[in-house]
C-alpha positions in Angstrom: 112.1 123.0 103.1 109.5 122.1 100.6 106.3 120.1 100.5 105.2 116.6 99.4 101.6 116.4 98.3 99.4 113.4 97.7 98.0 112.7 94.2 94.2 113.0 94.2 92.2 111.6 91.4 89.4 114.0 90.5 87.5 112.7 87.4 85.7 115.5 85.8 87.3 118.1 88.1 90.5 120.1 88.2 93.5 117.9 87.1 95.9 117.5 90.0 98.8 118.5 87.8 97.3 122.0 87.5 97.7 122.4 91.3 101.3 121.2 91.2 102.0 123.6 88.3 100.7 126.6 90.2 102.7 125.7 93.3 105.7 124.3 91.6 108.2 126.4 93.6 106.8 125.0 96.9 106.3 121.3 95.8 109.3 119.0 95.9 107.4 115.7 95.6 104.1 114.1 94.7 103.3 110.8 96.3 100.9 108.3 94.9 99.7 104.7 95.2 99.3 102.2 92.3 95.8 101.2 91.3 94.7 98.1 93.1 97.5 98.1 95.6 96.7 98.5 99.3 98.1 101.6 100.9 97.5 104.0 103.8 94.2 105.1 102.1 91.2 103.1 100.8 91.5 101.9 97.2 89.6 103.5 94.3 86.5 101.7 93.3 87.4 98.6 91.2 84.9 99.7 88.5 86.7 103.0 87.8 88.4 101.7 84.7 89.8 105.1 83.8 91.7 105.7 87.1 94.9 104.1 86.0 95.1 105.9 82.7 94.4 109.3 84.4 97.1 108.5 87.0 99.7 107.7 84.3 98.8 110.8 82.3 99.0 113.1 85.4 102.3 111.6 86.5 103.8 112.4 83.0 102.8 116.0 83.4 104.1 116.2 87.0 107.4 114.6 85.9 107.8 117.2 83.2 107.6 119.9 85.9 110.7 118.4 87.5 108.9 117.3 90.6 110.0 114.0 92.2 107.7 111.0 92.3 107.1 109.0 95.5 105.5 105.6 95.0 103.6 104.3 98.1 103.7 100.8 99.4 102.7 102.0 102.8 99.9 99.6 103.7 100.1 98.6 107.3 99.4 95.0 106.5 99.9 92.7 103.6 98.4 89.7 105.3 99.7 86.3 104.3 101.5 88.0 101.3 103.7 90.1 103.6 107.0 88.2 102.7 105.8 86.3 99.7 107.1 85.9 96.2 103.7 87.2 95.0 104.3 90.6 96.7 107.8 90.6 95.4 106.6 90.1 91.8 104.0 92.8 92.2 106.4 95.4 93.6 109.0 94.7 90.9 106.3 94.5 88.2 104.9 98.0 89.1 108.4 99.5 89.1 109.1 97.9 85.7 105.8 99.3 84.3 106.7 102.8 85.6 110.2 102.5 84.2 108.8 101.6 80.8 106.7 104.8 80.9 109.7 107.0 81.9 108.1 107.4 85.3 110.4 105.4 87.6 110.0 107.1 91.0 112.8 108.7 92.8 111.4 107.6 96.1 109.4 104.6 97.5 107.7 105.1 100.8 106.8 101.9 102.7 106.0 100.5 106.2 107.3 97.1 105.2 110.9 96.1 106.0 110.5 93.3 103.4 109.8 95.8 100.6 112.6 98.1 101.8 115.0 95.2 101.7 113.7 94.1 98.3 114.3 97.6 96.9 117.8 97.8 98.3 118.6 94.8 96.1 116.4 95.4 93.1 116.4 99.2 92.8 119.4 100.6 94.8 119.0 104.0 93.1 115.6 104.6 94.6 115.4 106.4 97.9 113.7 104.2 100.5 111.6 106.2 102.9 110.1 104.9 106.2 106.4 105.6 106.3 104.6 107.7 108.9 102.7 104.5 109.7 105.9 103.1 111.3 105.5 105.7 114.1 109.2 106.3 114.6 109.5 108.0 118.0 113.1 107.2 119.1 116.6 107.6 117.8 117.1 103.9 118.5 114.3 103.2 116.0 116.2 105.1 113.3 119.4 103.2 114.1 117.7 99.8 113.9 116.6 100.7 110.4 120.0 101.9 109.2 120.8 100.4 105.8 117.2 99.6 105.1 116.0 103.2 104.7 117.4 106.5 103.5 114.8 108.9 104.9 112.3 108.8 107.7 109.0 110.3 108.8 109.1 111.3 112.5 106.2 110.1 114.5 103.6 112.8 114.2 102.6 112.6 117.9 106.0 114.0 119.0 106.6 116.6 116.3 105.2 119.5 118.2 108.3 119.3 120.4 111.0 121.3 118.6 113.7 119.9 120.9 112.8 116.4 120.0 112.6 117.2 116.3 116.1 118.7 116.6 117.4 115.5 118.1 116.0 113.5 115.1 117.4 116.1 112.6 120.9 116.0 114.2 120.9 112.2 114.0 119.8 112.3 110.4 122.5 114.8 109.4 125.1 112.6 111.1 124.1 109.6 109.1 123.2 111.3 105.8 119.5 110.6 106.1 116.6 112.9 105.3 113.9 113.8 107.9 110.3 114.3 106.9 107.1 115.2 108.8 103.3 115.2 108.2 101.9 118.7 108.9 98.1 118.4 108.6 96.9 115.2 110.2 93.5 115.6 111.9 93.9 112.4 113.8 93.7 112.1 117.5 97.2 112.4 119.1 98.4 109.0 120.3 95.3 107.4 119.0 95.0 103.9 120.5 93.0 102.7 117.5 95.6 103.7 114.9 97.0 100.2 114.3 93.5 98.7 114.1 92.4 101.4 111.6 95.5 101.2 109.5 95.1 97.5 109.2 91.5 97.9 108.3 92.4 100.4 105.5 95.0 98.0 104.2 92.3 95.4 103.7 89.6 97.9 102.5 89.1 96.1 99.2 88.4 92.8 100.9 86.2 94.5 103.5 84.1 96.1 100.8 83.2 92.6 99.6 82.0 91.6 103.1 78.7 92.2 104.8 79.5 94.7 107.6 77.9 95.0 111.0 75.1 97.5 110.7 75.9 99.0 114.1 79.6 98.6 114.6 81.2 99.2 111.1 83.1 102.4 111.9 86.8 101.4 112.3 87.7 104.8 113.9 87.2 106.2 117.3 87.8 109.9 116.4 84.5 110.4 114.6 82.3 108.9 117.3 84.4 110.7 120.0 84.0 114.1 118.4 80.2 113.8 118.1 80.1 115.1 121.7 80.8 118.9 121.4 82.5 118.9 124.8 85.2 116.6 123.5 86.1 118.8 120.5 88.7 120.7 122.5 90.9 117.6 122.0 91.4 118.8 118.5 93.7 121.5 119.8 95.9 118.7 121.3 96.5 117.0 118.0 99.7 116.7 116.0 98.9 119.2 113.3 101.0 122.3 112.7 99.4 125.5 111.5 100.7 127.1 108.2 101.9 130.1 110.2 104.1 127.8 112.3 105.6 125.6 109.6 108.6 128.0 109.3 109.7 126.9 112.8 110.9 123.6 111.2 113.1 125.3 108.7 116.6 123.8 108.9 115.3 120.7 110.8 113.0 119.0 108.4 113.8 118.3 104.7 110.3 117.6 103.4 106.9 118.4 104.9 104.1 116.0 103.8 100.6 117.4 103.3 97.8 114.8 103.4 95.7 115.6 100.3 94.9 112.2 98.7 91.4 112.3 100.1 91.0 116.0 100.7 88.3 117.6 98.5 90.3 120.9 98.3 94.0 120.1 97.8 94.6 123.5 96.2 93.5 125.2 99.4 95.7 123.0 101.6 98.9 123.5 99.6 98.1 127.2 99.1 97.8 127.8 102.9 101.1 126.0 103.7 103.0 127.5 100.8 102.0 131.0 101.8 102.3 130.4 105.6 98.9 131.8 106.2 95.3 130.7 106.4 92.2 132.8 107.0 89.5 130.3 107.8 88.3 127.3 109.7 91.4 125.4 110.7 89.7 122.0 110.6 89.2 122.4 106.9 93.0 122.0 106.3 93.2 118.7 108.0 92.8 115.1 106.8 90.5 113.8 108.2 88.5 117.0 107.8 86.1 117.3 110.8 84.5 120.5 109.7 81.2 118.9 108.6 80.9 117.2 112.0 82.0 120.2 114.1 79.6 122.5 112.3 79.1 126.2 112.9 79.2 125.9 116.7 82.8 124.6 116.6 84.3 126.7 113.8 88.0 127.1 114.7 89.1 130.5 113.5 92.7 130.2 112.5 93.2 134.0 112.7 92.3 134.0 116.4 95.1 131.8 117.7 97.3 133.6 120.2 100.8 134.7 119.1 102.5 132.3 121.5 100.4 129.3 120.3 103.4 127.3 118.9 105.3 127.7 122.1 102.3 126.7 124.1 101.8 123.6 122.0 105.5 122.7 122.0 105.5 122.9 125.8 102.4 120.6 126.1 102.8 117.3 127.8 102.4 114.4 125.4 100.3 112.8 128.1 97.8 115.5 128.8 97.7 116.8 132.4 94.6 119.0 131.8 96.4 122.1 132.8 93.7 124.4 131.4 95.7 126.1 128.7 93.8 124.5 125.9 90.5 125.5 127.4 91.7 129.1 127.4 92.7 128.9 123.7 89.5 127.1 122.8 87.4 130.0 124.2 89.4 132.3 122.0 89.3 130.5 118.7 86.1 128.4 118.7 82.7 129.7 117.9 80.4 130.2 115.0 81.4 130.9 111.4 79.6 134.3 111.7 82.7 135.6 113.4 85.0 134.7 110.5 
């Protein structure tokens, strides 16, 4: 079991390829989006003319390391272009450009069945991966996508249940598919605003050109929700997996994705998961990273989690019954950074 990490452009900072080089044995894939294309994260500023050149140069270095490349077409919405010839031309054009550079990706991750079908015909040698944004939470969902995709991200909201993950893993083995998971999402579990937020992100370039509401421009509910310190206990009920517990998925999951495309410290994230240990504030490993909002009073000391935490989290009801177990753990792990 190895990791897939997201390319992060850091003009003037440490090249992303340096991080990949140092953790080469742990990294199987690097995923990236093409400049100007909508994806699961906001686009780079249109005025950053050097971003594309930096991307191509970094991908060359990463390819030389023998790491697979995963091109993202994982926007949740392509609007009126969703099944258009225009989108078809764009997808094929990007693949042709990458091929000309010797950088044709081994994998394409998408939430679009249109793009998946297009790839099956235009690039049958590329692995087609169903995006985490498709929220696949049943074996039936995998079956419906048979023939369109070769690998799948399990819905993050159910991945703390090892029994459920095993069911997905068994089905994937039967059909010759790969199973993937996202380990460090800081999002609310079962977030009711996910579809709205994902759609907003897909149209972030257009939204940037609009005049936004001065009082209602935040497309999330997690940031406003967590401003109330009493509610921060909900962080424990998320879908994230601690670095110390990732070994529990060995033999079940083929690739573990780490969200690093917008994380300001990708080296720290991959280092923690590659080593299976993190001595610090757990919120700092996540994307989104709520450490600035939580502050010192809600520092979550990863060293203080009880030894049976993974079992406790695995046994947790998906629909919280407020049994009191999280409150007990919260009292043990949360406090000021002075304790760390």
